[in-house]
C-alpha positions as CSV (number, residue, x, y, z in Angstrom):
1,M,-13.2,-33.6,-10.0
2,K,-11.5,-33.9,-6.7
3,K,-13.2,-32.5,-3.7
4,Q,-11.0,-29.9,-1.9
5,P,-10.4,-30.7,1.8
6,E,-12.2,-28.3,4.1
7,R,-10.4,-25.9,6.3
8,P,-10.3,-26.9,10.0
9,V,-12.7,-25.1,12.3
10,L,-11.0,-22.6,14.6
11,I,-11.8,-23.6,18.2
12,T,-9.4,-21.5,20.1
13,D,-8.7,-17.8,20.7
14,A,-5.0,-18.3,20.4
15,A,-3.1,-15.9,18.1
16,R,-1.6,-17.0,14.9
17,S,1.8,-18.5,15.2
18,Q,4.9,-16.4,14.6
19,S,5.8,-18.2,11.5
20,D,2.4,-17.8,10.0
21,Q,2.5,-14.0,10.8
22,L,6.0,-13.8,9.3
23,R,4.9,-15.6,6.2
24,S,1.9,-13.4,5.6
25,R,4.1,-10.2,6.1
26,Q,6.7,-11.6,3.6
27,I,4.0,-12.2,1.1
28,R,2.6,-8.6,1.5
29,Y,6.2,-7.2,1.2
30,V,7.0,-9.1,-2.0
31,T,3.6,-8.2,-3.5
32,M,4.2,-4.5,-2.8
33,M,7.8,-4.5,-4.1
34,S,6.5,-6.3,-7.3
35,M,4.0,-3.5,-7.8
36,R,7.0,-1.1,-7.6
37,A,8.8,-3.1,-10.3
38,V,5.7,-2.8,-12.5
39,C,5.7,1.0,-11.9
40,L,9.3,1.1,-13.1
41,I,8.6,-1.0,-16.2
42,L,5.4,0.9,-17.0
43,G,7.3,4.2,-16.7
44,A,9.9,2.9,-19.2
45,I,7.2,1.8,-21.6
46,L,5.3,5.1,-21.3
47,I,8.5,7.1,-22.2
48,S,8.9,5.1,-25.3
49,V,5.3,5.2,-26.3
50,K,4.8,8.9,-25.4
51,P,1.0,8.9,-24.7
52,P,-1.1,12.0,-24.0
53,L,-0.7,13.4,-20.5
54,L,2.8,11.7,-20.3
55,P,4.0,13.9,-17.4
56,L,1.0,13.0,-15.3
57,W,1.6,9.2,-15.9
58,L,5.3,9.5,-15.1
59,I,4.5,11.4,-11.9
60,L,2.2,8.6,-10.9
61,C,4.8,6.0,-11.7
62,A,7.4,7.9,-9.8
63,A,5.2,8.3,-6.8
64,G,4.6,4.6,-6.8
65,M,8.3,3.8,-7.0
66,V,9.0,6.1,-4.1
67,F,6.1,5.4,-1.8
68,L,5.7,1.7,-2.2
69,P,9.0,0.7,-0.6
70,W,8.3,2.9,2.3
71,A,4.8,1.4,2.8
72,A,6.0,-2.1,2.1
73,V,8.6,-1.8,5.0
74,L,6.0,-0.4,7.3
75,I,3.6,-3.1,6.6
76,A,6.1,-5.9,6.7
77,N,7.3,-4.9,10.1
78,D,3.8,-4.5,11.5
79,R,2.6,-7.1,13.9
80,P,-1.0,-7.7,15.0
81,P,-1.9,-5.9,18.2
82,K,-1.7,-7.7,21.5
83,S,-5.1,-8.9,22.5
84,R,-6.6,-7.9,25.9
85,K,-7.1,-11.4,26.7
86,N,-3.4,-12.3,26.6
87,P,-1.5,-9.2,27.5
88,A,2.3,-9.3,27.4
89,V,2.6,-8.1,31.0
90,A,0.1,-8.9,33.7
91,P,-1.3,-5.8,35.3
92,T,-0.4,-5.1,38.9
93,A,-2.8,-4.3,41.6
94,N,-1.0,-1.0,42.6
95,P,1.3,0.4,39.9
96,Q,1.9,3.5,42.0
97,R,3.4,1.7,45.0
98,V,6.5,3.2,46.3
99,L,9.2,1.1,48.1
100,P,10.2,2.3,51.5
101,A,13.6,4.1,51.8
102,E,16.3,2.1,53.7
103,S,19.7,3.1,54.8
104,A,22.8,1.1,54.0
105,E,23.0,-0.2,57.6
106,E,19.4,-1.6,57.5
107,T,19.9,-3.6,54.3
108,G,22.9,-5.6,55.6
109,H,25.0,-5.7,52.5
110,R,28.1,-8.0,52.5
111,T,31.3,-6.4,51.5
112,I,34.0,-8.6,50.0
113,D,37.5,-7.2,50.7
114,V,40.4,-8.5,48.5
115,E,43.1,-7.3,50.9
116,P,44.1,-9.7,53.8
């Protein structure tokens, strides 16, 4: 029997790569949409077999076929939250700072005139 290679030890706080995150979201999406297909097939089988409490089973299958695509899209588009260690934007010391008002003469804008 071959020995399975061990997984490497995580030695960094770095986030997972974008491609890894995308791949895991794709797997979750395909899994949930496969469950929707199973609900559809199960509903068709239940109609042909006509078990007891058929309306209840059909309602459950229909609910799965309606809500699973919605949940699959939400989960597939969800990314992990930004960590506090690596924020997207560095915080500023004084976010309420107001720039002083200046007149047009003080700023010294150049005007380019196209007429000679």
